[in-house]
All heavy atoms as a GROMACS GRO file, in nm:
protein
  647
    1MET      N    1   1.007   1.171   2.480
    1MET     CA    2   1.032   1.172   2.337
    1MET      C    3   1.170   1.233   2.310
    1MET      O    4   1.206   1.335   2.365
    1MET     CB    5   0.924   1.253   2.267
    1MET     CG    6   0.935   1.252   2.118
    1MET     SD    7   0.790   1.332   2.048
    1MET     CE    8   0.852   1.373   1.891
    2SER      N    9   1.246   1.170   2.222
    2SER     CA   10   1.379   1.219   2.190
    2SER      C   11   1.371   1.336   2.092
    2SER      O   12   1.271   1.356   2.024
    2SER     CB   13   1.463   1.107   2.128
    2SER     OG   14   1.406   1.066   2.006
    3GLN      N   15   1.477   1.414   2.088
    3GLN     CA   16   1.484   1.524   1.992
    3GLN      C   17   1.487   1.470   1.850
    3GLN      O   18   1.548   1.367   1.824
    3GLN     CB   19   1.610   1.606   2.014
    3GLN     CG   20   1.600   1.706   2.124
    3GLN     CD   21   1.727   1.792   2.128
    3GLN    OE1   22   1.836   1.742   2.105
    3GLN    NE2   23   1.708   1.917   2.159
    4ARG      N   24   1.423   1.539   1.762
    4ARG     CA   25   1.424   1.503   1.620
    4ARG      C   26   1.485   1.619   1.541
    4ARG      O   27   1.414   1.698   1.481
    4ARG     CB   28   1.285   1.469   1.570
    4ARG     CG   29   1.230   1.345   1.636
    4ARG     CD   30   1.102   1.302   1.569
    4ARG     NE   31   1.072   1.165   1.602
    4ARG     CZ   32   1.110   1.060   1.531
    4ARG    NH1   33   1.180   1.075   1.422
    4ARG    NH2   34   1.076   0.938   1.568
    5LEU      N   35   1.617   1.629   1.547
    5LEU     CA   36   1.688   1.741   1.485
    5LEU      C   37   1.686   1.731   1.332
    5LEU      O   38   1.699   1.622   1.276
    5LEU     CB   39   1.832   1.744   1.533
    5LEU     CG   40   1.852   1.767   1.682
    5LEU    CD1   41   2.000   1.756   1.718
    5LEU    CD2   42   1.796   1.901   1.725
    6HIS      N   43   1.671   1.848   1.269
    6HIS     CA   44   1.671   1.858   1.123
    6HIS      C   45   1.760   1.973   1.081
    6HIS      O   46   1.754   2.081   1.140
    6HIS     CB   47   1.529   1.884   1.071
    6HIS     CG   48   1.436   1.771   1.097
    6HIS    ND1   49   1.377   1.750   1.219
    6HIS    CD2   50   1.392   1.672   1.016
    6HIS    CE1   51   1.301   1.642   1.211
    6HIS    NE2   52   1.309   1.594   1.089
    7LEU      N   53   1.841   1.951   0.979
    7LEU     CA   54   1.930   2.053   0.924
    7LEU      C   55   1.874   2.099   0.790
    7LEU      O   56   1.840   2.016   0.705
    7LEU     CB   57   2.070   1.993   0.903
    7LEU     CG   58   2.171   2.081   0.829
    7LEU    CD1   59   2.205   2.204   0.910
    7LEU    CD2   60   2.295   2.000   0.796
    8VAL      N   61   1.865   2.230   0.771
    8VAL     CA   62   1.820   2.286   0.644
    8VAL      C   63   1.940   2.353   0.578
    8VAL      O   64   2.009   2.434   0.641
    8VAL     CB   65   1.706   2.388   0.664
    8VAL    CG1   66   1.664   2.448   0.531
    8VAL    CG2   67   1.587   2.322   0.733
    9PHE      N   68   1.967   2.316   0.453
    9PHE     CA   69   2.081   2.371   0.379
    9PHE      C   70   2.049   2.371   0.230
    9PHE      O   71   1.956   2.304   0.186
    9PHE     CB   72   2.208   2.288   0.406
    9PHE     CG   73   2.198   2.147   0.354
    9PHE    CD1   74   2.255   2.113   0.233
    9PHE    CD2   75   2.132   2.050   0.427
    9PHE    CE1   76   2.246   1.983   0.185
    9PHE    CE2   77   2.122   1.920   0.380
    9PHE     CZ   78   2.179   1.886   0.259
   10GLY      N   79   2.127   2.448   0.156
   10GLY     CA   80   2.104   2.452   0.012
   10GLY      C   81   2.216   2.522  -0.060
   10GLY      O   82   2.308   2.574   0.000
   11GLY      N   83   2.203   2.522  -0.192
   11GLY     CA   84   2.303   2.587  -0.275
   11GLY      C   85   2.276   2.561  -0.421
   11GLY      O   86   2.177   2.499  -0.458
   12GLU      N   87   2.368   2.609  -0.502
   12GLU     CA   88   2.354   2.594  -0.646
   12GLU      C   89   2.405   2.457  -0.690
   12GLU      O   90   2.514   2.415  -0.652
   12GLU     CB   91   2.432   2.705  -0.718
   12GLU     CG   92   2.404   2.710  -0.865
   12GLU     CD   93   2.463   2.831  -0.933
   12GLU    OE1   94   2.529   2.912  -0.865
   12GLU    OE2   95   2.443   2.844  -1.054
   13LEU      N   96   2.325   2.389  -0.771
   13LEU     CA   97   2.361   2.256  -0.820
   13LEU      C   98   2.429   2.266  -0.956
   13LEU      O   99   2.404   2.359  -1.033
   13LEU     CB  100   2.236   2.169  -0.833
   13LEU     CG  101   2.154   2.149  -0.706
   13LEU    CD1  102   2.030   2.065  -0.736
   13LEU    CD2  103   2.237   2.086  -0.596
   14VAL      N  104   2.514   2.169  -0.986
   14VAL     CA  105   2.579   2.161  -1.116
   14VAL      C  106   2.474   2.138  -1.224
   14VAL      O  107   2.474   2.200  -1.330
   14VAL     CB  108   2.682   2.045  -1.118
   14VAL    CG1  109   2.741   2.027  -1.257
   14VAL    CG2  110   2.791   2.070  -1.015
   15ASP      N  111   2.381   2.048  -1.195
   15ASP     CA  112   2.275   2.010  -1.288
   15ASP      C  113   2.146   2.000  -1.207
   15ASP      O  114   2.143   1.929  -1.106
   15ASP     CB  115   2.312   1.874  -1.349
   15ASP     CG  116   2.209   1.818  -1.444
   15ASP    OD1  117   2.092   1.861  -1.441
   15ASP    OD2  118   2.245   1.729  -1.523
   16PRO      N  119   2.039   2.067  -1.248
   16PRO     CA  120   1.916   2.065  -1.168
   16PRO      C  121   1.850   1.928  -1.158
   16PRO      O  122   1.761   1.908  -1.075
   16PRO     CB  123   1.824   2.166  -1.237
   16PRO     CG  124   1.882   2.190  -1.370
   16PRO     CD  125   2.027   2.154  -1.364
   17THR      N  126   1.894   1.830  -1.235
   17THR     CA  127   1.837   1.695  -1.226
   17THR      C  128   1.915   1.606  -1.131
   17THR      O  129   1.880   1.490  -1.111
   17THR     CB  130   1.830   1.629  -1.365
   17THR    OG1  131   1.963   1.610  -1.414
   17THR    CG2  132   1.748   1.711  -1.461
   18LYS      N  133   2.023   1.660  -1.075
   18LYS     CA  134   2.106   1.582  -0.982
   18LYS      C  135   2.123   1.659  -0.852
   18LYS      O  136   2.080   1.773  -0.840
   18LYS     CB  137   2.243   1.558  -1.046
   18LYS     CG  138   2.235   1.496  -1.185
   18LYS     CD  139   2.336   1.390  -1.200
   18LYS     CE  140   2.339   1.324  -1.335
   18LYS     NZ  141   2.219   1.291  -1.400
   19ASN      N  142   2.186   1.598  -0.753
   19ASN     CA  143   2.204   1.661  -0.621
   19ASN      C  144   2.349   1.695  -0.590
   19ASN      O  145   2.389   1.695  -0.475
   19ASN     CB  146   2.148   1.571  -0.511
   19ASN     CG  147   1.997   1.564  -0.515
   19ASN    OD1  148   1.932   1.656  -0.563
   19ASN    ND2  149   1.941   1.456  -0.466
   20ALA      N  150   2.429   1.725  -0.692
   20ALA     CA  151   2.569   1.762  -0.672
   20ALA      C  152   2.581   1.914  -0.672
   20ALA      O  153   2.538   1.980  -0.766
   20ALA     CB  154   2.657   1.703  -0.783
   21PHE      N  155   2.641   1.968  -0.566
   21PHE     CA  156   2.657   2.112  -0.554
   21PHE      C  157   2.769   2.163  -0.644
   21PHE      O  158   2.873   2.099  -0.657
   21PHE     CB  159   2.686   2.152  -0.409
   21PHE     CG  160   2.568   2.134  -0.319
   21PHE    CD1  161   2.558   2.025  -0.235
   21PHE    CD2  162   2.464   2.227  -0.319
   21PHE    CE1  163   2.449   2.009  -0.152
   21PHE    CE2  164   2.354   2.212  -0.237
   21PHE     CZ  165   2.346   2.103  -0.153
   22LYS      N  166   2.749   2.280  -0.700
   22LYS     CA  167   2.848   2.344  -0.786
   22LYS      C  168   2.973   2.379  -0.706
   22LYS      O  169   3.085   2.358  -0.752
   22LYS     CB  170   2.788   2.470  -0.848
   22LYS     CG  171   2.875   2.539  -0.948
   22LYS     CD  172   2.801   2.654  -1.013
   22LYS     CE  173   2.886   2.722  -1.118
   22LYS     NZ  174   2.812   2.833  -1.181
   23ASP      N  175   2.955   2.431  -0.584
   23ASP     CA  176   3.067   2.469  -0.499
   23ASP      C  177   3.029   2.439  -0.353
   23ASP      O  178   2.950   2.513  -0.295
   23ASP     CB  179   3.100   2.617  -0.517
   23ASP     CG  180   3.218   2.663  -0.434
   23ASP    OD1  181   3.277   2.582  -0.359
   23ASP    OD2  182   3.252   2.783  -0.445
   24VAL      N  183   3.085   2.334  -0.296
   24VAL     CA  184   3.049   2.297  -0.159
   24VAL      C  185   3.090   2.402  -0.057
   24VAL      O  186   3.033   2.408   0.052
   24VAL     CB  187   3.104   2.157  -0.118
   24VAL    CG1  188   3.042   2.048  -0.202
   24VAL    CG2  189   3.255   2.154  -0.127
   25ASN      N  190   3.185   2.487  -0.092
   25ASN     CA  191   3.224   2.596  -0.002
   25ASN      C  192   3.120   2.707   0.001
   25ASN      O  193   3.127   2.795   0.086
   25ASN     CB  194   3.359   2.653  -0.043
   25ASN     CG  195   3.471   2.553  -0.023
   25ASN    OD1  196   3.478   2.489   0.081
   25ASN    ND2  197   3.556   2.538  -0.123
   26ASP      N  198   3.026   2.703  -0.092
   26ASP     CA  199   2.924   2.807  -0.102
   26ASP      C  200   2.787   2.756  -0.058
   26ASP      O  201   2.685   2.818  -0.087
   26ASP     CB  202   2.918   2.858  -0.247
   26ASP     CG  203   2.853   2.994  -0.256
   26ASP    OD1  204   2.858   3.071  -0.158
   26ASP    OD2  205   2.795   3.023  -0.362
   27ILE      N  206   2.781   2.642   0.012
   27ILE     CA  207   2.654   2.589   0.061
   27ILE      C  208   2.601   2.680   0.170
   27ILE      O  209   2.674   2.720   0.261
   27ILE     CB  210   2.670   2.445   0.112
   27ILE    CG1  211   2.697   2.351  -0.006
   27ILE    CG2  212   2.545   2.400   0.188
   27ILE    CD1  213   2.726   2.209   0.034
   28HIS      N  214   2.474   2.713   0.160
   28HIS     CA  215   2.408   2.798   0.259
   28HIS      C  216   2.349   2.710   0.369
   28HIS      O  217   2.257   2.632   0.343
   28HIS     CB  218   2.298   2.880   0.190
   28HIS     CG  219   2.219   2.963   0.284
   28HIS    ND1  220   2.087   2.994   0.260
   28HIS    CD2  221   2.249   3.022   0.402
   28HIS    CE1  222   2.041   3.070   0.359
   28HIS    NE2  223   2.138   3.086   0.446
   29ILE      N  224   2.402   2.720   0.489
   29ILE     CA  225   2.349   2.648   0.604
   29ILE      C  226   2.244   2.738   0.668
   29ILE      O  227   2.277   2.840   0.726
   29ILE     CB  228   2.459   2.614   0.708
   29ILE    CG1  229   2.573   2.537   0.642
   29ILE    CG2  230   2.400   2.540   0.826
   29ILE    CD1  231   2.538   2.402   0.590
   30VAL      N  232   2.118   2.700   0.654
   30VAL     CA  233   2.009   2.780   0.710
   30VAL      C  234   2.005   2.763   0.860
   30VAL      O  235   1.993   2.860   0.935
   30VAL     CB  236   1.874   2.741   0.647
   30VAL    CG1  237   1.760   2.820   0.708
   30VAL    CG2  238   1.879   2.759   0.495
   31GLY      N  239   2.018   2.638   0.907
   31GLY     CA  240   2.021   2.615   1.050
   31GLY      C  241   1.973   2.477   1.090
   31GLY      O  242   1.932   2.396   1.007
   32MET      N  243   1.982   2.451   1.220
   32MET     CA  244   1.938   2.325   1.281
   32MET      C  245   1.806   2.354   1.352
   32MET      O  246   1.794   2.454   1.422
   32MET     CB  247   2.043   2.277   1.380
   32MET     CG  248   2.017   2.140   1.437
   32MET     SD  249   2.048   2.009   1.319
   32MET     CE  250   2.225   2.015   1.305
   33PHE      N  251   1.710   2.263   1.337
   33PHE     CA  252   1.576   2.285   1.391
   33PHE      C  253   1.533   2.165   1.475
   33PHE      O  254   1.570   2.051   1.445
   33PHE     CB  255   1.479   2.312   1.277
   33PHE     CG  256   1.518   2.435   1.199
   33PHE    CD1  257   1.605   2.427   1.091
   33PHE    CD2  258   1.473   2.559   1.237
   33PHE    CE1  259   1.645   2.540   1.022
   33PHE    CE2  260   1.511   2.674   1.169
   33PHE     CZ  261   1.598   2.664   1.061
   34PRO      N  262   1.453   2.188   1.580
   34PRO     CA  263   1.418   2.083   1.675
   34PRO      C  264   1.310   1.987   1.628
   34PRO      O  265   1.288   1.884   1.691
   34PRO     CB  266   1.370   2.162   1.797
   34PRO     CG  267   1.312   2.286   1.740
   34PRO     CD  268   1.400   2.318   1.622
   35ASN      N  269   1.244   2.018   1.518
   35ASN     CA  270   1.138   1.929   1.467
   35ASN      C  271   1.118   1.955   1.318
   35ASN      O  272   1.168   2.053   1.263
   35ASN     CB  273   1.007   1.948   1.545
   35ASN     CG  274   0.959   2.090   1.543
   35ASN    OD1  275   0.942   2.151   1.438
   35ASN    ND2  276   0.941   2.147   1.662
   36TYR      N  277   1.045   1.865   1.255
   36TYR     CA  278   1.027   1.874   1.111
   36TYR      C  279   0.950   2.000   1.070
   36TYR      O  280   0.983   2.063   0.971
   36TYR     CB  281   0.957   1.749   1.057
   36TYR     CG  282   0.942   1.754   0.908
   36TYR    CD1  283   1.049   1.723   0.825
   36TYR    CD2  284   0.822   1.793   0.849
   36TYR    CE1  285   1.038   1.730   0.687
   36TYR    CE2  286   0.810   1.801   0.711
   36TYR     CZ  287   0.918   1.769   0.630
   36TYR     OH  288   0.906   1.778   0.494
   37GLN      N  289   0.847   2.036   1.145
   37GLN     CA  290   0.764   2.150   1.106
   37GLN      C  291   0.844   2.280   1.099
   37GLN      O  292   0.831   2.355   1.002
   37GLN     CB  293   0.646   2.167   1.201
   37GLN     CG  294   0.548   2.276   1.156
   37GLN     CD  295   0.488   2.249   1.019
   37GLN    OE1  296   0.428   2.145   0.997
   37GLN    NE2  297   0.504   2.342   0.925
   38THR      N  298   0.928   2.306   1.197
   38THR     CA  299   1.006   2.430   1.193
   38THR      C  300   1.112   2.423   1.083
   38THR      O  301   1.142   2.523   1.018
   38THR     CB  302   1.071   2.463   1.329
   38THR    OG1  303   1.152   2.353   1.371
   38THR    CG2  304   0.967   2.496   1.434
   39ALA      N  305   1.166   2.304   1.059
   39ALA     CA  306   1.262   2.286   0.950
   39ALA      C  307   1.193   2.308   0.816
   39ALA      O  308   1.247   2.375   0.727
   39ALA     CB  309   1.324   2.147   0.955
   40TYR      N  310   1.073   2.256   0.802
   40TYR     CA  311   0.997   2.273   0.678
   40TYR      C  312   0.968   2.420   0.653
   40TYR      O  313   0.981   2.469   0.540
   40TYR     CB  314   0.867   2.192   0.683
   40TYR     CG  315   0.781   2.213   0.562
   40TYR    CD1  316   0.804   2.140   0.445
   40TYR    CD2  317   0.678   2.307   0.561
   40TYR    CE1  318   0.727   2.160   0.331
   40TYR    CE2  319   0.601   2.328   0.449
   40TYR     CZ  320   0.626   2.254   0.334
   40TYR     OH  321   0.548   2.275   0.222
   41ASP      N  322   0.928   2.491   0.756
   41ASP     CA  323   0.899   2.634   0.742
   41ASP      C  324   1.023   2.712   0.696
   41ASP      O  325   1.014   2.799   0.609
   41ASP     CB  326   0.846   2.692   0.874
   41ASP     CG  327   0.709   2.638   0.912
   41ASP    OD1  328   0.639   2.582   0.825
   41ASP    OD2  329   0.673   2.652   1.031
   42ALA      N  330   1.139   2.679   0.753
   42ALA     CA  331   1.264   2.744   0.715
   42ALA      C  332   1.302   2.706   0.571
   42ALA      O  333   1.344   2.792   0.492
   42ALA     CB  334   1.376   2.705   0.811
   43TRP      N  335   1.287   2.579   0.537
   43TRP     CA  336   1.316   2.531   0.402
   43TRP      C  337   1.228   2.605   0.300
   43TRP      O  338   1.277   2.654   0.197
   43TRP     CB  339   1.291   2.380   0.393
   43TRP     CG  340   1.286   2.331   0.251
   43TRP    CD1  341   1.392   2.297   0.173
   43TRP    CD2  342   1.170   2.315   0.170
   43TRP    NE1  343   1.348   2.261   0.048
   43TRP    CE2  344   1.212   2.270   0.044
   43TRP    CE3  345   1.034   2.334   0.192
   43TRP    CZ2  346   1.123   2.245  -0.060
   43TRP    CZ3  347   0.944   2.308   0.089
   43TRP    CH2  348   0.990   2.264  -0.035
   44LYS      N  349   1.099   2.613   0.328
   44LYS     CA  350   1.006   2.677   0.236
   44LYS      C  351   1.040   2.824   0.216
   44LYS      O  352   1.039   2.875   0.104
   44LYS     CB  353   0.863   2.663   0.288
   44LYS     CG  354   0.759   2.711   0.191
   44LYS     CD  355   0.620   2.679   0.242
   44LYS     CE  356   0.515   2.724   0.142
   44LYS     NZ  357   0.380   2.696   0.187
   45SER      N  358   1.074   2.893   0.323
   45SER     CA  359   1.111   3.034   0.316
   45SER      C  360   1.232   3.055   0.226
   45SER      O  361   1.233   3.142   0.140
   45SER     CB  362   1.138   3.087   0.456
   45SER     OG  363   1.186   3.219   0.450
   46GLU      N  364   1.336   2.974   0.245
   46GLU     CA  365   1.459   2.987   0.164
   46GLU      C  366   1.434   2.945   0.020
   46GLU      O  367   1.482   3.010  -0.073
   46GLU     CB  368   1.573   2.906   0.225
   46GLU     CG  369   1.620   2.959   0.358
   46GLU     CD  370   1.672   3.102   0.353
   46GLU    OE1  371   1.735   3.142   0.252
   46GLU    OE2  372   1.650   3.175   0.450
   47ALA      N  373   1.360   2.838   0.000
   47ALA     CA  374   1.334   2.789  -0.136
   47ALA      C  375   1.254   2.892  -0.216
   47ALA      O  376   1.280   2.912  -0.335
   47ALA     CB  377   1.260   2.656  -0.129
   48GLN      N  378   1.161   2.958  -0.153
   48GLN     CA  379   1.080   3.058  -0.223
   48GLN      C  380   1.163   3.179  -0.265
   48GLN      O  381   1.134   3.242  -0.365
   48GLN     CB  382   0.963   3.102  -0.136
   48GLN     CG  383   0.855   2.996  -0.128
   48GLN     CD  384   0.738   3.035  -0.040
   48GLN    OE1  385   0.752   3.117   0.050
   48GLN    NE2  386   0.623   2.974  -0.065
   49LYS      N  387   1.268   3.209  -0.192
   49LYS     CA  388   1.356   3.322  -0.227
   49LYS      C  389   1.433   3.296  -0.356
   49LYS      O  390   1.477   3.390  -0.422
   49LYS     CB  391   1.455   3.350  -0.114
   49LYS     CG  392   1.393   3.403   0.012
   49LYS     CD  393   1.500   3.419   0.119
   49LYS     CE  394   1.440   3.457   0.253
   49LYS     NZ  395   1.542   3.463   0.359
   50THR      N  396   1.453   3.168  -0.391
   50THR     CA  397   1.535   3.132  -0.506
   50THR      C  398   1.453   3.061  -0.614
   50THR      O  399   1.510   2.993  -0.699
   50THR     CB  400   1.652   3.043  -0.463
   50THR    OG1  401   1.600   2.924  -0.405
   50THR    CG2  402   1.743   3.114  -0.363
   51VAL      N  403   1.323   3.079  -0.613
   51VAL     CA  404   1.235   3.006  -0.704
   51VAL      C  405   1.266   3.033  -0.852
   51VAL      O  406   1.243   2.948  -0.937
   51VAL     CB  407   1.086   3.036  -0.672
   51VAL    CG1  408   1.048   3.177  -0.710
   51VAL    CG2  409   0.994   2.935  -0.738
   52ASP      N  410   1.324   3.148  -0.884
   52ASP     CA  411   1.355   3.181  -1.023
   52ASP      C  412   1.485   3.120  -1.073
   52ASP      O  413   1.516   3.129  -1.192
   52ASP     CB  414   1.361   3.333  -1.041
   52ASP     CG  415   1.224   3.398  -1.025
   52ASP    OD1  416   1.123   3.331  -1.053
   52ASP    OD2  417   1.220   3.515  -0.983
   53ASN      N  418   1.562   3.057  -0.986
   53ASN     CA  419   1.688   2.994  -1.024
   53ASN      C  420   1.672   2.842  -1.018
   53ASN      O  421   1.672   2.783  -0.910
   53ASN     CB  422   1.801   3.041  -0.930
   53ASN     CG  423   1.936   2.985  -0.970
   53ASN    OD1  424   1.946   2.894  -1.052
   53ASN    ND2  425   2.040   3.040  -0.911
   54ALA      N  426   1.661   2.779  -1.133
   54ALA     CA  427   1.637   2.634  -1.140
   54ALA      C  428   1.751   2.552  -1.081
   54ALA      O  429   1.732   2.436  -1.045
   54ALA     CB  430   1.613   2.591  -1.284
   55HIS      N  431   1.871   2.611  -1.070
   55HIS     CA  432   1.986   2.538  -1.017
   55HIS      C  433   1.996   2.544  -0.864
   55HIS      O  434   2.078   2.474  -0.806
   55HIS     CB  435   2.115   2.590  -1.080
   55HIS     CG  436   2.135   2.543  -1.220
   55HIS    ND1  437   2.073   2.604  -1.328
   55HIS    CD2  438   2.206   2.441  -1.271
   55HIS    CE1  439   2.108   2.541  -1.437
   55HIS    NE2  440   2.189   2.441  -1.406
   56MET      N  441   1.918   2.629  -0.801
   56MET     CA  442   1.921   2.641  -0.655
   56MET      C  443   1.827   2.540  -0.592
   56MET      O  444   1.711   2.526  -0.635
   56MET     CB  445   1.881   2.781  -0.610
   56MET     CG  446   1.985   2.886  -0.636
   56MET     SD  447   2.137   2.864  -0.541
   56MET     CE  448   2.081   2.903  -0.378
   57ARG      N  449   1.875   2.469  -0.490
   57ARG     CA  450   1.792   2.372  -0.419
   57ARG      C  451   1.822   2.380  -0.270
   57ARG      O  452   1.938   2.400  -0.229
   57ARG     CB  453   1.821   2.228  -0.463
   57ARG     CG  454   1.775   2.192  -0.599
   57ARG     CD  455   1.624   2.175  -0.605
   57ARG     NE  456   1.583   2.119  -0.731
   57ARG     CZ  457   1.574   2.187  -0.845
   57ARG    NH1  458   1.606   2.313  -0.849
   57ARG    NH2  459   1.536   2.127  -0.955
   58TYR      N  460   1.720   2.363  -0.192
   58TYR     CA  461   1.732   2.353  -0.047
   58TYR      C  462   1.683   2.216  -0.005
   58TYR      O  463   1.593   2.158  -0.067
   58TYR     CB  464   1.656   2.466   0.023
   58TYR     CG  465   1.735   2.594   0.022
   58TYR    CD1  466   1.729   2.681  -0.086
   58TYR    CD2  467   1.822   2.624   0.126
   58TYR    CE1  468   1.806   2.796  -0.089
   58TYR    CE2  469   1.900   2.739   0.123
   58TYR     CZ  470   1.890   2.823   0.016
   58TYR     OH  471   1.968   2.936   0.013
   59PHE      N  472   1.744   2.163   0.100
   59PHE     CA  473   1.715   2.029   0.147
   59PHE      C  474   1.693   2.029   0.298
   59PHE      O  475   1.743   2.116   0.369
   59PHE     CB  476   1.833   1.935   0.117
   59PHE     CG  477   1.866   1.926  -0.028
   59PHE    CD1  478   1.959   2.013  -0.085
   59PHE    CD2  479   1.807   1.830  -0.108
   59PHE    CE1  480   1.990   2.006  -0.219
   59PHE    CE2  481   1.839   1.821  -0.243
   59PHE     CZ  482   1.930   1.910  -0.299
   60ILE      N  483   1.621   1.927   0.345
   60ILE     CA  484   1.605   1.902   0.488
   60ILE      C  485   1.672   1.768   0.516
   60ILE      O  486   1.634   1.666   0.459
   60ILE     CB  487   1.457   1.896   0.530
   60ILE    CG1  488   1.387   2.028   0.500
   60ILE    CG2  489   1.446   1.861   0.678
   60ILE    CD1  490   1.236   2.025   0.524
   61ALA      N  491   1.773   1.770   0.602
   61ALA     CA  492   1.841   1.647   0.642
   61ALA      C  493   1.789   1.606   0.780
   61ALA      O  494   1.784   1.687   0.872
   61ALA     CB  495   1.992   1.668   0.648
   62HIS      N  496   1.752   1.480   0.792
   62HIS     CA  497   1.698   1.426   0.917
   62HIS      C  498   1.814   1.381   1.007
   62HIS      O  499   1.850   1.264   1.010
   62HIS     CB  500   1.603   1.310   0.888
   62HIS     CG  501   1.486   1.351   0.804
   62HIS    ND1  502   1.366   1.388   0.858
   62HIS    CD2  503   1.473   1.362   0.670
   62HIS    CE1  504   1.283   1.419   0.761
   62HIS    NE2  505   1.345   1.405   0.646
   63ILE      N  506   1.872   1.475   1.077
   63ILE     CA  507   1.989   1.449   1.161
   63ILE      C  508   1.959   1.346   1.271
   63ILE      O  509   2.044   1.266   1.307
   63ILE     CB  510   2.043   1.580   1.222
   63ILE    CG1  511   2.081   1.679   1.110
   63ILE    CG2  512   2.161   1.554   1.315
   63ILE    CD1  513   2.186   1.628   1.013
   64HIS      N  514   1.838   1.346   1.321
   64HIS     CA  515   1.802   1.252   1.427
   64HIS      C  516   1.818   1.108   1.382
   64HIS      O  517   1.847   1.020   1.463
   64HIS     CB  518   1.658   1.278   1.476
   64HIS     CG  519   1.554   1.261   1.370
   64HIS    ND1  520   1.489   1.142   1.349
   64HIS    CD2  521   1.504   1.348   1.280
   64HIS    CE1  522   1.402   1.157   1.251
   64HIS    NE2  523   1.409   1.282   1.207
   65ARG      N  524   1.807   1.082   1.254
   65ARG     CA  525   1.826   0.945   1.203
   65ARG      C  526   1.972   0.903   1.209
   65ARG      O  527   2.003   0.786   1.224
   65ARG     CB  528   1.775   0.934   1.060
   65ARG     CG  529   1.624   0.946   1.052
   65ARG     CD  530   1.577   0.931   0.911
   65ARG     NE  531   1.434   0.954   0.904
   65ARG     CZ  532   1.369   0.977   0.792
   65ARG    NH1  533   1.434   0.980   0.677
   65ARG    NH2  534   1.240   0.997   0.794
   66LEU      N  535   2.061   1.000   1.196
   66LEU     CA  536   2.205   0.970   1.206
   66LEU      C  537   2.246   0.937   1.348
   66LEU      O  538   2.341   0.864   1.371
   66LEU     CB  539   2.287   1.088   1.156
   66LEU     CG  540   2.268   1.127   1.010
   66LEU    CD1  541   2.346   1.254   0.980
   66LEU    CD2  542   2.310   1.015   0.919
   67ARG      N  543   2.175   0.992   1.445
   67ARG     CA  544   2.207   0.971   1.586
   67ARG      C  545   2.158   0.837   1.637
   67ARG      O  546   2.206   0.788   1.737
   67ARG     CB  547   2.146   1.084   1.669
   67ARG     CG  548   2.209   1.218   1.640
   67ARG     CD  549   2.145   1.331   1.716
   67ARG     NE  550   2.122   1.297   1.855
   67ARG     CZ  551   2.028   1.353   1.930
   67ARG    NH1  552   1.949   1.444   1.880
   67ARG    NH2  553   2.013   1.319   2.055
   68ASP      N  554   2.060   0.777   1.572
   68ASP     CA  555   2.003   0.651   1.617
   68ASP      C  556   2.051   0.537   1.528
   68ASP      O  557   1.996   0.512   1.423
   68ASP     CB  558   1.850   0.658   1.615
   68ASP     CG  559   1.784   0.534   1.671
   68ASP    OD1  560   1.856   0.441   1.714
   68ASP    OD2  561   1.660   0.530   1.672
   69GLU      N  562   2.157   0.471   1.570
   69GLU     CA  563   2.216   0.365   1.488
   69GLU      C  564   2.128   0.242   1.478
   69GLU      O  565   2.149   0.157   1.392
   69GLU     CB  566   2.354   0.328   1.544
   69GLU     CG  567   2.452   0.443   1.533
   69GLU     CD  568   2.587   0.409   1.591
   69GLU    OE1  569   2.612   0.291   1.623
   69GLU    OE2  570   2.669   0.501   1.604
   70GLN      N  571   2.029   0.229   1.563
   70GLN     CA  572   1.938   0.115   1.559
   70GLN      C  573   1.827   0.134   1.456
   70GLN      O  574   1.766   0.038   1.412
   70GLN     CB  575   1.876   0.092   1.697
   70GLN     CG  576   1.976   0.066   1.807
   70GLN     CD  577   2.064  -0.054   1.778
   70GLN    OE1  578   2.017  -0.157   1.732
   70GLN    NE2  579   2.194  -0.041   1.803
   71ALA      N  580   1.802   0.258   1.416
   71ALA     CA  581   1.694   0.287   1.320
   71ALA      C  582   1.739   0.248   1.180
   71ALA      O  583   1.850   0.279   1.137
   71ALA     CB  584   1.657   0.434   1.324
   72GLU      N  585   1.652   0.180   1.108
   72GLU     CA  586   1.681   0.139   0.972
   72GLU      C  587   1.663   0.258   0.878
   72GLU      O  588   1.566   0.332   0.887
   72GLU     CB  589   1.584   0.027   0.934
   72GLU     CG  590   1.626  -0.047   0.810
   72GLU     CD  591   1.541  -0.169   0.787
   72GLU    OE1  592   1.507  -0.238   0.885
   72GLU    OE2  593   1.509  -0.193   0.670
   73ALA      N  594   1.757   0.276   0.788
   73ALA     CA  595   1.750   0.387   0.691
   73ALA      C  596   1.670   0.343   0.569
   73ALA      O  597   1.666   0.225   0.536
   73ALA     CB  598   1.890   0.428   0.650
   74SER      N  599   1.607   0.439   0.503
   74SER     CA  600   1.535   0.406   0.381
   74SER      C  601   1.635   0.386   0.268
   74SER      O  602   1.751   0.428   0.276
   74SER     CB  603   1.438   0.519   0.345
   74SER     OG  604   1.509   0.632   0.300
   75SER      N  605   1.593   0.323   0.160
   75SER     CA  606   1.683   0.294   0.049
   75SER      C  607   1.739   0.420  -0.016
   75SER      O  608   1.847   0.419  -0.072
   75SER     CB  609   1.611   0.209  -0.057
   75SER     OG  610   1.497   0.280  -0.104
   76THR      N  611   1.668   0.532  -0.006
   76THR     CA  612   1.718   0.657  -0.065
   76THR      C  613   1.829   0.717   0.018
   76THR      O  614   1.898   0.807  -0.028
   76THR     CB  615   1.604   0.761  -0.082
   76THR    OG1  616   1.549   0.788   0.047
   76THR    CG2  617   1.498   0.712  -0.175
   77GLU      N  618   1.847   0.671   0.140
   77GLU     CA  619   1.952   0.725   0.225
   77GLU      C  620   2.078   0.641   0.225
   77GLU      O  621   2.181   0.680   0.277
   77GLU     CB  622   1.901   0.739   0.369
   77GLU     CG  623   1.789   0.840   0.381
   77GLU     CD  624   1.725   0.838   0.517
   77GLU    OE1  625   1.711   0.728   0.572
   77GLU    OE2  626   1.690   0.943   0.566
   78GLU      N  627   2.070   0.523   0.169
   78GLU     CA  628   2.186   0.435   0.166
   78GLU      C  629   2.284   0.484   0.061
   78GLU      O  630   2.247   0.522  -0.048
   78GLU     CB  631   2.143   0.291   0.132
   78GLU     CG  632   2.056   0.226   0.237
   78GLU     CD  633   2.128   0.204   0.370
   78GLU    OE1  634   2.250   0.181   0.368
   78GLU    OE2  635   2.061   0.210   0.472
   79LEU      N  636   2.412   0.482   0.095
   79LEU     CA  637   2.515   0.522   0.001
   79LEU      C  638   2.576   0.400  -0.066
   79LEU      O  639   2.598   0.298  -0.004
   79LEU     CB  640   2.626   0.601   0.073
   79LEU     CG  641   2.580   0.730   0.139
   79LEU    CD1  642   2.697   0.792   0.214
   79LEU    CD2  643   2.527   0.827   0.036
   80GLY      N  644   2.609   0.413  -0.193
   80GLY     CA  645   2.677   0.308  -0.266
   80GLY      C  646   2.583   0.205  -0.309
   80GLY      O  647   2.592   0.100  -0.344
   0.00000   0.00000   0.00000
């Protein structure tokens, strides 16, 4: 089985209804994780710390999908 790397990161958004960061230089990189479960646990921990700030969001990026050019991306991952 291949590695399924996941990146957890977050920061303050310009608008809580969109995914644009207020300052990309201030993005918090939580870390890279070897599977979804550990990434989810890290995401949940960080998200709970900022629950009172509606503009703060944390995300899980599926890095393993970027490494496999043969895998089809979902419509939410397509740009443009």
